[in-house]
N, C-alpha and C positions, 0 to 999 in steps of 0.2 A: 393548489392543483398537485396531485400526486403523479409522479412519473415512474414507470416501470423500467425505464432505460438508464436511469442514473441515480446514484446515491450521492448526497451532498452532506458533509459534516464540517463543523468548524469548532475551534477552541481558541481561547486566548491564553497564551503561555507567559508566565513571568520569567522570560528569558530573552536575550537579545536575538535579533534575526540571525546573526552569525552563528550563535550557539544552536539554534533550531536547525539551521541549514546543515551544520556538521552532523547533527543527530540523524538527519534524513539521508545525507549523501556520502558519509563515510561508512563503508560497509561494516566495519567492526562496531560502530555505534548503532547503526541500523539493526544489526543482528541482536544487540543487547536489549533494545526495547521491543523489537518485533518478535523476538524469541525464535530466531532462525539461525542457521549457520551458512549463509551465502559465502561462496569462495570467489575471490577476485574483487577488483575495484569497479565501482559504477563508472561507466563511460558511455557517451551517446553512441547508439548503434550496437552496443555490446550486450550479450546475454550473460547473466550471472545466475547461478543456481546453487541450491544446497538444501539440506533437510530442515523441516520445521522441527522445533524443539518444544512445541505445545503439547501437553499431555493429551493423548488420544489421537494425535496427528503426526507422530514422529515417523510414520511410514510414508509421509508425503514429501516429495521433493518440490520445492518452490522454485520457479524460474521466472525471471523478469527480463524483459528486453528494454533497455533504457531508450526513451524517445527524446528527452530534452533535459538539459541541465543549464538553467539560466541563473547564474550565481546569486544566491540569497533571494531569489524571486520565485522560481518555478522548477520543480523536479517532476518528471513524468516517465512512466514506464507502462508497458503492456504485459499482461499475464492472463493465464487461464483461471478464471474465478472459481473458487470452491472445487478445485480439481483434486478430490481426495480419495477416489476409488482406485486402488492399485490395479484393478482388472480392466480399467478403461484407458484407452489411448486418446487423450484430449488434443493431440497435436493437429488434428484436422479441423478443430473448432475455431471460430473467431475468438480473438482475445479482447478483453476489456481494456480500457485506458484508465490508469490511475494518475491523477494530477494533484500534486501538492503545491499550494500557493502560500507565500509568506508576505504579510503586510505589517508595517509598524502600526502599533496602537499605543495609547497612553499606558505605560507600565509594562510593555512587553511586545509580543508578536502574536498576530492572529494567524493561525495555521488553518487553512481550508484544504479539505480533501474531497475530490470529486472522482467517482468511478463511473464511467459511462460505457455503453455498448451492450447492455444486458439484452436488449430486444433482438440482437443478432444471434444470441445463443440458441441452441436447439431447444424446442419447446419443452421437452421432458426435463430439462435441467434449469431452465430460466428462473422459475419462481424460487426454488430452493437456493440457488446461487445468490440471488438478490437478497433473500431473507438472511442467509448466513453472513454475507458480506456486510449487510447493513448493521447487524449486531457486531460483527468483527471490527468494523471501523470505529464504532463507538468505543469498544474496548481498547483498540490500538491508540486512539487519541488520548485516552487516559494513561496508557503505558508511556507514551512519549512525554506527556505532562510530568509524570513522576520522574522520568529520566532526566529531563532538562531543568527541572525546578529544584535540583538538589543543592 
């Protein structure tokens, strides 16, 4: 069954759960693999923002609001998905929820990412935001793999 409301991806990483957790929740490490320059530390209830460093998207400021940090198990934040048009104010739109979950598996850590809430987005943006983030999460999981498996 295909859902238009949620993207689900997973990858098995040849790294300890602690190593993967640091890559996700230490802002400097997150910046390195996500290709962003967020300023400040991740903390529940806190907003962290900074420019994307991805070619073609350096005009975009990424902002996340941290929802949960359950040590070495779950990291979650809200954001405005694919909010890339500098002429648009996305602040009135609902945010999607991004959840990273970590589980031990033989030889490493299974990292799962689920982004949900696309069905709440304005109809004119919904399909493109879903499509772009679906491809984006595939690429970002590969980025985190390269980052933690060194």
